[in-house]
C-alpha positions as CSV (number, residue, x, y, z in Angstrom):
1,M,20.8,89.4,305.4
2,A,20.8,86.2,307.3
3,D,18.6,85.8,310.4
4,L,20.5,85.7,313.6
5,P,20.0,82.5,315.7
6,R,17.5,83.0,318.5
7,S,17.8,81.5,321.9
8,V,15.4,78.6,322.5
9,R,14.4,79.9,325.9
10,R,14.1,83.5,327.0
11,G,14.0,84.7,330.6
12,Q,16.0,84.6,333.7
13,S,18.0,81.8,335.1
14,F,17.1,80.0,338.3
15,A,20.5,81.1,339.8
16,G,19.7,84.7,339.0
17,L,16.3,84.5,340.6
18,L,17.9,83.0,343.8
19,T,20.4,85.8,343.9
20,V,17.7,88.5,343.7
21,L,15.7,86.8,346.5
22,L,18.8,86.6,348.7
23,V,19.6,90.3,348.2
24,L,16.0,91.2,349.1
25,T,16.0,89.0,352.1
26,L,19.2,90.6,353.4
27,L,17.9,94.1,352.8
28,T,14.7,93.3,354.7
29,A,16.6,91.8,357.6
30,F,18.6,95.0,358.0
31,A,15.8,97.4,357.4
32,A,13.0,95.8,359.4
33,P,14.3,96.6,362.9
34,R,14.5,100.3,362.0
35,V,10.8,100.5,361.0
36,D,8.6,101.9,363.8
37,L,5.4,100.0,363.6
38,T,4.2,101.3,367.0
39,R,3.3,104.7,365.5
40,Y,1.1,103.1,362.8
41,R,-0.6,100.8,365.4
42,S,-1.3,103.8,367.7
43,D,-2.7,105.8,364.8
44,A,-5.0,102.9,363.7
45,M,-6.2,102.4,367.3
46,A,-7.0,106.1,367.7
47,R,-8.8,106.3,364.4
48,Q,-10.9,103.3,365.3
49,A,-11.9,104.9,368.6
50,A,-12.6,108.3,366.9
51,S,-14.7,106.6,364.3
52,V,-16.9,105.0,367.0
53,F,-17.4,108.5,368.6
54,S,-18.0,110.1,365.2
55,G,-20.5,107.4,364.2
56,A,-22.4,107.9,367.5
57,S,-22.6,111.6,367.0
58,R,-23.9,111.1,363.4
59,S,-26.4,108.5,364.6
60,A,-27.8,110.8,367.2
61,R,-28.4,113.6,364.7
62,Q,-29.9,111.2,362.1
63,R,-32.2,109.2,364.4
64,R,-33.1,112.2,366.5
65,H,-32.5,110.6,369.9
66,D,-29.6,110.3,372.4
67,V,-26.7,107.9,371.7
68,V,-24.5,106.8,374.6
69,V,-20.9,105.7,374.2
70,R,-19.4,103.8,377.1
71,V,-15.7,103.0,377.6
72,D,-14.7,99.7,379.1
73,S,-11.0,100.3,379.9
74,T,-10.4,96.8,381.3
75,G,-12.1,95.1,378.4
76,K,-10.4,97.5,375.9
77,R,-13.7,98.1,374.1
78,L,-16.3,100.8,373.4
79,S,-20.1,100.4,373.6
80,V,-22.6,102.4,371.6
81,I,-26.2,102.4,372.9
82,D,-29.2,103.8,371.1
83,D,-30.9,105.5,374.0
84,R,-34.4,106.1,372.6
85,N,-36.0,107.2,375.8
86,G,-33.1,109.5,376.9
87,N,-32.6,108.0,380.4
88,G,-28.8,107.4,379.8
89,T,-28.9,103.6,380.3
90,R,-29.7,100.6,378.1
91,D,-33.2,99.4,378.4
92,P,-34.8,96.3,376.8
93,G,-35.3,96.9,373.1
94,E,-32.5,99.4,372.8
95,A,-29.6,98.3,370.6
96,E,-26.1,98.1,372.0
97,V,-23.0,97.5,369.8
98,W,-19.6,96.7,371.2
99,T,-16.4,97.6,369.3
100,D,-13.2,95.9,370.5
101,L,-10.0,98.0,370.4
102,D,-6.7,96.5,369.4
103,P,-5.4,94.0,372.0
104,S,-2.3,96.0,372.5
105,A,-4.3,99.2,373.3
106,D,-4.2,100.6,376.8
107,I,-6.5,103.3,378.3
108,L,-4.2,104.9,380.9
109,D,-3.1,108.3,382.4
110,P,-1.1,110.2,379.8
111,P,2.4,111.5,380.5
112,K,1.0,115.0,380.0
113,P,-2.7,116.0,379.6
114,L,-4.1,118.0,376.7
115,P,-3.4,121.7,377.2
116,S,-7.1,122.6,376.7
117,L,-8.2,120.7,379.9
118,P,-8.4,122.2,383.3
119,L,-5.6,121.2,385.7
120,S,-8.1,119.6,388.1
121,A,-8.7,116.8,385.6
122,A,-5.1,116.3,384.7
123,R,-4.3,112.8,385.9
124,R,-7.3,110.7,384.8
125,P,-7.5,108.5,381.7
126,L,-11.1,109.6,381.0
127,H,-11.7,113.4,381.1
128,T,-15.2,114.9,381.3
129,T,-15.9,118.5,382.3
130,G,-19.1,120.4,382.7
131,L,-21.3,117.6,383.8
132,V,-24.4,118.5,385.8
133,P,-25.3,116.2,387.4
134,P,-22.1,114.2,387.4
135,V,-22.1,111.1,385.2
136,S,-19.8,108.2,385.1
137,P,-16.5,109.4,383.6
138,G,-16.4,106.3,381.3
139,R,-19.2,107.5,379.0
140,V,-20.4,110.4,376.8
141,V,-23.9,111.1,375.7
142,F,-24.5,112.5,372.2
143,R,-27.7,114.6,372.0
144,R,-30.1,114.7,369.1
145,G,-28.8,118.2,368.2
146,G,-25.4,116.8,367.5
147,G,-23.5,118.0,370.6
148,S,-22.5,115.9,373.6
149,N,-23.3,116.2,377.3
150,A,-19.7,117.2,378.2
151,D,-16.2,117.7,376.9
152,F,-14.6,114.3,376.8
153,V,-11.1,113.0,376.2
154,L,-10.0,109.4,375.9
155,Y,-6.2,108.7,376.2
156,L,-4.9,105.6,374.4
157,T,-1.5,104.1,373.9
158,T,0.0,100.9,372.5
159,D,3.3,101.2,374.4
160,P,3.1,103.2,377.7
161,G,6.9,103.5,377.9
162,L,7.1,105.2,374.4
163,P,6.0,108.8,374.5
164,S,5.3,109.0,370.7
165,A,2.8,106.1,371.1
166,W,0.2,108.2,373.0
167,R,-3.0,109.4,371.3
168,A,-6.0,111.3,372.5
169,V,-9.5,111.3,371.2
170,Q,-11.4,114.5,372.2
171,V,-15.1,115.1,371.9
172,A,-16.2,118.8,371.9
173,S,-19.4,119.2,373.9
174,K,-21.1,122.0,371.9
175,T,-20.7,120.5,368.4
176,G,-19.9,116.8,369.1
177,A,-16.8,117.2,366.9
178,V,-14.2,114.4,367.3
179,L,-10.6,115.5,367.3
180,L,-7.5,113.3,367.2
181,W,-4.3,114.3,369.0
182,R,-0.8,112.9,368.9
183,F,1.9,113.2,371.6
184,D,5.5,113.6,370.5
185,G,7.1,113.4,373.9
186,T,6.9,117.1,374.8
187,R,3.6,118.4,373.4
188,W,0.3,117.4,371.9
189,S,-0.5,118.2,368.3
190,R,-3.7,117.8,366.3
191,G,-3.9,114.9,364.0
192,R,-6.5,113.8,361.4
193,T,-9.5,111.6,362.1
């Protein structure tokens, strides 16, 4: 049997490569406007905020002193203060760490509040209940036992006009558990943190 002649060069031609790239470019151009990136940005923003609250709760339990989380709604950032003396404010020698939220994040009134909140607190972006004495609504204090000083909800969105872009981060006062909520336009449903 005689050997069959082999091609000197194996592989694809340059014209074939350009054709594949053109087809992929056209498919991307048609599909990209249909992809909803707002949902993923909202989820990432809410997870970032939830991780700050979870980390503060964990830090309070591990270090055996209060940890304060303050919300700066105009600066779109969260502050975590190691409150060693338990006075609720930052003193010299106590560490404070700021976490910037996504630049597109907004802390606003939600279109509909969480169903677990009393109606008296329904139209505020920061919800705290059960505070005695009343504390600034833009902060929550995690106690050394793991719980917080009050129930707390932070409403976030990346697009206020889009109902499905709303997220809520809830802190339970008794356990300090952090819950993530998603709004679908009509009702809130639990998400994952």
